[in-house]
C-alpha positions as CSV (number, residue, x, y, z in Angstrom):
1,X,-170.0,125.3,-128.5
2,X,-166.3,125.1,-128.5
3,X,-164.6,126.2,-131.6
4,X,-161.1,125.0,-130.8
5,X,-159.7,122.9,-133.6
6,X,-156.0,122.1,-133.2
7,X,-153.5,123.3,-135.8
8,X,-152.1,119.8,-136.3
9,X,-151.6,120.0,-140.1
10,X,-148.5,122.2,-139.7
11,X,-145.2,120.9,-138.4
12,X,-145.1,123.6,-135.7
13,X,-148.7,123.1,-134.5
14,X,-147.7,121.3,-131.4
15,X,-144.9,123.8,-130.6
16,X,-147.3,126.7,-130.6
17,X,-149.4,125.2,-127.8
18,X,-146.8,123.4,-125.7
19,X,-143.7,125.2,-124.5
20,X,-140.6,123.5,-123.1
21,X,-139.2,124.4,-119.7
22,X,-136.0,125.9,-121.2
23,X,-138.0,128.0,-123.7
24,X,-140.3,129.2,-121.0
25,X,-137.3,130.1,-118.7
26,X,-135.6,132.0,-121.6
27,X,-138.7,134.0,-122.4
28,X,-139.2,134.9,-118.8
29,X,-135.7,136.2,-118.4
30,X,-136.0,138.2,-121.6
31,X,-139.2,139.8,-120.4
32,X,-137.5,140.6,-117.0
33,X,-134.5,142.2,-118.8
34,X,-136.7,144.3,-121.1
35,X,-138.8,145.4,-118.1
36,X,-135.7,146.6,-116.2
37,X,-134.7,148.8,-119.1
38,X,-138.0,150.7,-119.1
39,X,-138.8,153.8,-117.0
40,X,-141.5,153.6,-114.3
41,X,-144.1,155.2,-116.7
42,X,-143.2,152.8,-119.5
43,X,-143.5,149.8,-117.2
44,X,-146.9,151.0,-116.0
45,X,-148.2,151.5,-119.5
46,X,-146.8,148.1,-120.6
47,X,-148.5,146.4,-117.6
48,X,-151.8,148.1,-118.4
49,X,-151.7,147.0,-122.0
50,X,-150.9,143.4,-120.9
51,X,-153.8,143.5,-118.4
52,X,-156.1,144.7,-121.2
53,X,-154.9,141.9,-123.5
54,X,-155.3,139.3,-120.7
55,X,-158.9,140.4,-120.1
56,X,-159.8,140.3,-123.8
57,X,-158.2,136.9,-124.2
58,X,-160.2,135.6,-121.1
59,X,-163.4,137.0,-122.6
60,X,-162.5,135.3,-125.9
61,X,-162.0,132.0,-124.2
62,X,-165.4,132.3,-122.4
63,X,-167.1,133.0,-125.7
64,X,-165.4,130.0,-127.4
65,X,-166.3,127.7,-124.6
66,X,-169.9,128.8,-124.8
67,X,-170.4,129.7,-121.1
68,X,-172.4,132.9,-121.7
69,X,-174.9,131.0,-123.8
70,X,-175.4,128.1,-121.5
71,X,-174.4,128.7,-117.8
72,X,-175.0,132.4,-117.7
73,X,-178.4,132.2,-119.5
74,X,-179.6,129.4,-117.2
75,X,-178.6,131.3,-114.0
76,X,-180.3,134.5,-115.3
77,X,-183.4,132.5,-115.9
78,X,-183.3,130.9,-112.5
79,X,-182.8,134.3,-110.8
80,X,-185.3,136.0,-113.2
81,X,-182.7,138.7,-113.8
82,X,-183.0,141.2,-116.6
83,X,-179.3,142.2,-116.3
84,X,-176.3,140.6,-117.9
85,X,-174.6,138.5,-115.2
86,X,-171.5,137.4,-117.1
87,X,-169.3,139.9,-115.3
88,X,-170.6,138.9,-111.8
89,X,-170.3,135.2,-112.6
90,X,-166.7,135.7,-113.8
91,X,-166.0,137.7,-110.6
92,X,-167.2,134.8,-108.5
93,X,-165.2,132.3,-110.6
94,X,-162.0,134.4,-110.6
95,X,-161.9,136.7,-107.5
96,X,-158.1,136.4,-107.5
97,X,-158.1,138.3,-110.8
98,X,-159.3,141.4,-109.0
99,X,-157.0,141.2,-106.0
100,X,-159.6,139.4,-103.8
101,X,-159.7,136.1,-102.1
102,X,-163.4,135.7,-101.3
103,X,-166.5,136.7,-103.2
104,X,-167.6,138.9,-100.3
105,X,-164.4,140.9,-100.5
106,X,-164.9,141.2,-104.3
107,X,-168.4,142.7,-103.6
108,X,-166.8,145.3,-101.4
109,X,-164.2,146.2,-104.0
110,X,-166.5,146.3,-107.0
111,X,-169.4,147.9,-105.1
112,X,-171.8,145.1,-105.7
113,X,-174.6,143.8,-103.6
114,X,-173.1,141.6,-100.9
115,X,-175.7,139.0,-101.4
116,X,-174.9,138.4,-105.1
117,X,-172.3,135.6,-104.5
118,X,-174.7,133.5,-102.4
119,X,-177.6,134.1,-104.8
120,X,-175.4,133.0,-107.7
121,X,-174.0,129.9,-106.0
122,X,-177.5,128.8,-104.8
123,X,-179.2,129.5,-108.1
124,X,-178.7,125.9,-109.3
125,X,-178.9,122.6,-107.5
126,X,-175.8,120.5,-107.3
127,X,-177.0,118.2,-110.1
128,X,-177.3,121.1,-112.4
129,X,-173.8,122.4,-111.5
130,X,-172.3,118.9,-112.2
131,X,-174.3,118.7,-115.4
132,X,-172.7,121.9,-116.6
133,X,-169.2,120.7,-115.8
134,X,-169.8,117.4,-117.6
135,X,-171.3,119.1,-120.6
136,X,-168.4,121.4,-120.9
137,X,-166.0,118.4,-121.0
138,X,-168.1,116.7,-123.7
139,X,-168.3,119.9,-125.8
140,X,-164.5,120.2,-125.7
141,X,-163.6,116.5,-126.3
142,X,-166.1,115.5,-128.9
143,X,-165.2,118.0,-131.7
144,X,-161.5,117.5,-130.9
145,X,-161.7,113.7,-131.2
146,X,-163.7,113.9,-134.5
147,X,-161.1,116.3,-136.0
148,X,-158.1,114.2,-135.0
149,X,-159.8,110.9,-136.0
150,X,-159.5,111.9,-139.7
151,X,-155.7,112.4,-139.5
152,X,-152.8,109.9,-139.8
153,X,-151.9,107.4,-137.2
154,X,-148.8,109.4,-136.3
155,X,-150.8,112.5,-135.7
156,X,-153.4,110.6,-133.6
157,X,-150.5,109.2,-131.4
158,X,-149.6,112.8,-130.5
159,X,-153.1,113.6,-129.4
160,X,-153.8,110.5,-127.3
161,X,-156.2,110.7,-124.4
162,X,-154.9,109.7,-120.9
163,X,-157.5,109.6,-118.1
164,X,-156.3,110.6,-114.7
165,X,-158.2,110.5,-111.4
166,X,-157.2,111.7,-107.9
167,X,-158.7,113.4,-104.9
168,X,-157.7,116.4,-102.8
169,X,-158.8,117.8,-99.4
170,X,-160.0,121.4,-99.4
171,X,-159.9,123.1,-96.0
172,X,-163.3,124.2,-94.8
173,X,-163.4,127.2,-92.5
174,X,-166.4,128.5,-90.6
175,X,-169.6,126.6,-90.1
176,X,-169.2,122.8,-90.6
177,X,-171.4,121.3,-93.3
178,X,-172.3,117.6,-93.6
179,X,-169.7,117.4,-96.3
180,X,-166.9,118.1,-93.9
181,X,-165.0,115.1,-92.5
182,X,-161.5,114.0,-91.5
183,X,-159.5,113.0,-94.5
184,X,-155.9,112.0,-95.2
185,X,-154.0,114.7,-97.2
186,X,-151.2,113.3,-99.3
187,X,-149.9,116.8,-99.9
188,X,-149.4,117.6,-96.2
189,X,-149.0,113.9,-95.0
190,X,-151.5,114.2,-92.2
191,X,-155.2,114.0,-91.5
192,X,-157.1,117.2,-92.1
193,X,-160.6,118.5,-91.5
194,X,-162.2,119.5,-94.8
195,X,-164.0,118.5,-97.9
196,X,-162.6,115.7,-100.0
197,X,-163.2,116.2,-103.7
198,X,-162.6,113.5,-106.4
199,X,-161.7,114.8,-109.8
200,X,-161.5,113.0,-113.2
201,X,-159.6,114.7,-116.1
202,X,-158.6,113.8,-119.6
203,X,-155.0,114.8,-120.6
204,X,-154.7,115.5,-124.3
205,X,-151.2,114.5,-125.6
206,X,-148.4,115.6,-123.3
207,X,-150.5,118.3,-121.7
208,X,-151.7,120.3,-124.8
209,X,-155.1,120.5,-122.9
210,X,-156.3,119.2,-119.6
211,X,-160.1,118.8,-119.6
212,X,-162.0,118.2,-116.3
213,X,-164.9,115.9,-117.1
214,X,-166.4,115.0,-113.8
215,X,-166.2,115.8,-110.1
216,X,-167.6,114.4,-106.9
217,X,-167.5,115.2,-103.2
218,X,-167.1,112.3,-100.8
219,X,-169.4,112.4,-97.8
220,X,-168.0,111.2,-94.5
221,X,-169.4,108.1,-92.9
222,X,-172.3,109.0,-90.5
223,X,-171.6,108.9,-86.8
224,X,-173.7,106.2,-85.1
225,X,-176.1,104.0,-87.0
226,X,-176.2,104.1,-90.7
227,X,-174.5,102.5,-93.7
228,X,-171.1,103.9,-94.8
229,X,-171.1,106.4,-97.6
230,X,-169.7,105.8,-101.1
231,X,-166.0,105.4,-101.0
232,X,-163.3,106.7,-103.3
233,X,-163.1,103.5,-105.4
234,X,-166.8,103.4,-106.0
235,X,-166.9,107.0,-107.0
236,X,-164.0,106.5,-109.5
237,X,-165.7,103.5,-111.0
238,X,-169.0,105.3,-111.4
239,X,-167.4,108.4,-112.9
240,X,-165.4,106.4,-115.4
241,X,-168.4,104.4,-116.5
242,X,-170.7,107.4,-116.9
243,X,-168.2,109.5,-118.9
244,X,-167.2,106.7,-121.3
245,X,-170.9,105.9,-121.8
246,X,-171.6,109.6,-122.5
247,X,-168.8,109.7,-125.1
248,X,-170.1,106.5,-126.8
249,X,-173.6,108.0,-126.9
250,X,-172.1,110.9,-128.8
251,X,-170.9,108.4,-131.5
252,X,-167.2,108.3,-130.5
253,X,-165.4,105.0,-131.0
254,X,-162.6,105.4,-128.5
255,X,-159.7,103.0,-128.2
256,X,-159.3,101.1,-124.9
257,X,-158.7,103.8,-122.3
258,X,-155.6,104.0,-120.1
259,X,-156.4,105.4,-116.7
260,X,-153.8,106.5,-114.2
261,X,-154.1,106.9,-110.5
262,X,-152.1,106.7,-107.3
263,X,-151.6,103.6,-105.3
264,X,-155.0,104.2,-103.5
265,X,-156.8,103.3,-106.7
266,X,-154.9,100.0,-107.2
267,X,-157.9,97.8,-106.1
268,X,-158.2,94.4,-107.8
269,X,-161.9,94.7,-108.3
270,X,-161.6,98.2,-109.9
271,X,-158.7,97.0,-112.2
272,X,-160.7,94.0,-113.4
273,X,-163.8,96.1,-113.9
274,X,-161.9,98.5,-116.2
275,X,-160.4,95.6,-118.1
276,X,-163.7,93.6,-118.5
277,X,-166.1,96.5,-119.0
278,X,-164.0,98.9,-121.1
279,X,-161.0,96.7,-122.2
280,X,-158.9,99.4,-120.7
281,X,-155.9,99.5,-118.4
282,X,-155.7,101.0,-114.9
283,X,-152.1,102.0,-114.3
284,X,-151.0,102.7,-110.7
285,X,-147.9,103.0,-108.7
286,X,-147.0,99.9,-106.8
287,X,-146.4,99.5,-103.1
288,X,-143.4,98.0,-101.4
289,X,-145.5,95.4,-99.5
290,X,-147.0,93.7,-102.6
291,X,-145.7,90.2,-103.4
292,X,-145.2,88.8,-106.9
293,X,-144.0,85.6,-108.6
294,X,-141.9,86.3,-111.7
295,X,-141.9,84.1,-114.8
296,X,-138.6,82.4,-113.7
297,X,-140.3,81.3,-110.4
298,X,-138.7,83.8,-108.1
299,X,-140.9,85.4,-105.4
300,X,-140.3,89.1,-104.8
301,X,-141.9,91.9,-103.0
302,X,-142.3,95.5,-104.0
303,X,-139.2,96.4,-101.9
304,X,-137.2,93.8,-103.8
305,X,-138.3,95.2,-107.1
306,X,-137.0,98.7,-106.1
307,X,-133.7,97.6,-104.4
308,X,-132.6,94.8,-106.7
309,X,-130.4,95.1,-109.8
310,X,-132.0,94.3,-113.1
311,X,-131.0,94.1,-116.8
312,X,-131.8,97.8,-117.4
313,X,-132.8,99.2,-120.8
314,X,-132.4,102.9,-121.8
315,X,-135.5,104.8,-122.3
316,X,-135.8,105.8,-126.0
317,X,-137.3,109.2,-125.4
318,X,-136.0,110.3,-122.0
319,X,-132.2,110.6,-121.6
320,X,-130.6,109.0,-118.5
321,X,-133.8,107.2,-117.6
322,X,-133.7,103.4,-117.4
323,X,-136.4,100.9,-117.1
324,X,-137.2,97.2,-117.0
325,X,-140.5,95.6,-117.9
326,X,-141.5,92.3,-116.1
327,X,-144.3,89.9,-116.3
328,X,-145.4,88.4,-113.0
329,X,-148.3,86.7,-111.1
330,X,-149.9,88.2,-108.0
331,X,-152.1,86.2,-105.6
332,X,-154.5,89.1,-105.6
333,X,-154.4,90.5,-109.1
334,X,-153.4,87.5,-111.2
335,X,-151.3,88.2,-114.3
336,X,-149.7,91.6,-114.1
337,X,-147.2,93.8,-115.9
338,X,-144.5,95.6,-113.8
339,X,-142.4,98.5,-115.0
340,X,-139.5,99.5,-112.8
341,X,-138.2,103.0,-113.4
342,X,-134.8,104.4,-112.4
343,X,-133.9,108.0,-113.1
344,X,-131.2,110.4,-111.8
345,X,-131.9,112.3,-108.6
346,X,-135.3,110.5,-108.1
347,X,-136.3,107.6,-105.9
348,X,-136.8,104.4,-107.8
349,X,-140.4,103.3,-108.2
350,X,-142.4,100.7,-110.1
351,X,-145.7,100.8,-112.0
352,X,-148.3,98.0,-111.9
353,X,-151.3,97.1,-114.1
354,X,-153.0,94.0,-115.3
355,X,-151.2,92.1,-118.1
356,X,-151.0,94.3,-121.2
357,X,-149.2,94.5,-124.5
358,X,-148.3,98.2,-124.1
359,X,-144.6,98.7,-124.1
360,X,-142.7,100.0,-121.0
361,X,-141.8,103.4,-122.5
362,X,-145.5,104.0,-123.4
363,X,-146.6,103.1,-119.9
364,X,-144.0,105.5,-118.4
365,X,-145.2,108.2,-120.8
366,X,-148.8,107.8,-119.8
367,X,-147.8,107.8,-116.1
368,X,-146.0,111.1,-116.5
369,X,-149.2,112.7,-117.7
370,X,-150.9,111.9,-114.4
371,X,-149.0,114.9,-112.9
372,X,-151.3,117.2,-114.8
373,X,-154.2,116.5,-112.4
374,X,-151.9,117.7,-109.5
375,X,-151.3,120.8,-111.6
376,X,-155.1,121.4,-111.7
377,X,-155.3,121.1,-107.9
378,X,-152.4,123.6,-107.5
379,X,-154.3,126.1,-109.7
380,X,-157.5,125.6,-107.7
381,X,-155.8,126.0,-104.3
382,X,-153.1,128.6,-104.9
383,X,-154.0,130.7,-108.0
384,X,-157.8,130.6,-107.5
385,X,-158.0,130.4,-103.7
386,X,-160.7,127.7,-103.8
387,X,-160.4,127.0,-100.1
388,X,-161.6,130.6,-99.2
389,X,-165.3,130.0,-99.4
390,X,-168.2,131.2,-97.2
391,X,-171.0,129.1,-98.7
392,X,-173.6,127.8,-96.2
393,X,-175.4,125.1,-98.1
394,X,-174.4,122.0,-100.0
395,X,-175.7,123.3,-103.4
396,X,-173.8,126.5,-102.9
397,X,-170.6,124.6,-102.1
398,X,-171.0,122.5,-105.2
399,X,-171.5,125.6,-107.2
400,X,-168.4,127.2,-105.7
401,X,-166.2,124.2,-106.5
402,X,-167.6,123.6,-110.0
403,X,-167.2,127.3,-110.9
404,X,-163.6,127.2,-109.7
405,X,-163.0,124.0,-111.8
406,X,-164.4,125.8,-114.8
407,X,-162.3,128.8,-114.0
408,X,-159.1,126.6,-113.9
409,X,-160.0,125.2,-117.3
410,X,-160.8,128.6,-118.8
411,X,-157.4,129.9,-117.6
412,X,-155.6,126.9,-119.1
413,X,-157.6,127.3,-122.3
414,X,-156.8,131.0,-122.5
415,X,-153.1,130.4,-121.9
416,X,-152.6,127.4,-124.2
417,X,-155.1,128.0,-127.0
418,X,-156.0,131.7,-127.2
419,X,-152.6,133.1,-126.2
420,X,-150.6,130.1,-127.5
421,X,-148.2,130.2,-124.6
422,X,-147.3,133.9,-124.9
423,X,-149.1,134.6,-121.6
424,X,-148.9,132.1,-118.8
425,X,-151.7,131.6,-116.3
426,X,-149.6,133.3,-113.6
427,X,-149.1,136.3,-115.8
428,X,-152.8,136.6,-116.6
429,X,-153.7,136.5,-112.9
430,X,-150.9,138.9,-111.9
431,X,-151.8,141.4,-114.6
432,X,-155.5,141.6,-113.8
433,X,-155.0,141.3,-110.1
434,X,-152.9,144.5,-110.0
435,X,-154.2,146.4,-113.0
436,X,-157.9,145.5,-113.4
437,X,-158.8,149.1,-112.7
438,X,-157.1,150.1,-115.9
439,X,-159.0,147.6,-118.1
440,X,-161.9,148.6,-120.2
441,X,-164.2,145.6,-121.1
442,X,-167.9,146.1,-120.8
443,X,-168.8,142.4,-121.1
444,X,-167.0,141.6,-117.9
445,X,-168.2,144.7,-116.2
446,X,-164.7,146.1,-116.2
447,X,-165.0,149.9,-116.8
448,X,-161.7,151.7,-116.7
449,X,-161.4,153.5,-113.4
450,X,-158.0,155.3,-114.0
451,X,-157.8,159.1,-114.4
452,X,-154.5,159.2,-116.2
453,X,-151.2,157.5,-115.9
454,X,-149.4,160.4,-114.3
455,X,-151.7,160.6,-111.3
456,X,-151.5,156.9,-110.7
457,X,-147.7,157.0,-110.7
458,X,-147.7,159.7,-108.2
């Protein structure tokens, strides 16, 4: 069970968890200057101590999130293993922490049985893997909401939930599974061959915590006869309905949710479903081809909204950002609210949702939080090398992706909650990647392999 209770009673509680860009840059430069003043031996000793602290913080996060008591114990039961598998499961979750890209490479480095990764990933069926991810999200969100619900309205406004959904294509090398298809990649702006994963996260506040709550893999349509598989919009609708229902079953009385997504999720049926079923708002970026009729009778397109001049208003919280909030009617969506955003050195864009009473600055703030789901995908692909997988079954591939999703959240939790911003995720990975041999932590099967600092310097 998660024991994270935010320190929101103090004035500096938020500042301990979130760190501004300027403060992060200054701290990084200060660390670099201090490192240059040390000798080679002092630098090595400092890096070893940082790696030890990172490993202990990572283990602390795993204990607080309850993964050893739930996920590890279930896998041990399925494999009928009498050994503690926490270290091996962590190795499969974070091979990049030990200087490896794939679990097979990790087995060669650590001297493990080469069949351990495949046995671990195939230990649970895909439903059990997804159940573990969803349960982790609930165990983080439920106690957090109950704690914040007792505070003032001002405090609750700083810990708002913003739902975000998006998909990403993971390259698949080697044998082609039934999950592999041809998908459009927004990151590379071309069609790729790979696995398309759809993710749903909850962003707490302005990024205090980003909690993955559900995940799905889209199957490509069958070649030849057969009905088409479930599309992205259907998956998003099902995931939102299930997660909100699960939170209500836990006794949470949530306010109407605000869900953000890119223009691909701007379907009229999905937007109406969110409004009618959950009294929520689906906020998406508008396209230039859409047409609207403003309240004064003018007919405009999305291109006109972006290129025309408007009675701009200054954003109250973001300097040099202007916006205008309009009410309009769409032949497809009915009554809608439009927010046009103009900011320096950025292309002008507009946001669209069904008619709402939420103010323009609030909608812009919620839209900014959508970027955190892209941050999660960057962690998965670049820091955790999720695309480097050699699984040969659908259950194993679900296990691989779910474990890496859990790993990304554990890293985020370790950096923001355990270390309170003193160690970034990049620093945690870099320290353990290069100095894991000097770390002594039996729980993660990290026994110190160094024979003295002087010999390693030589």
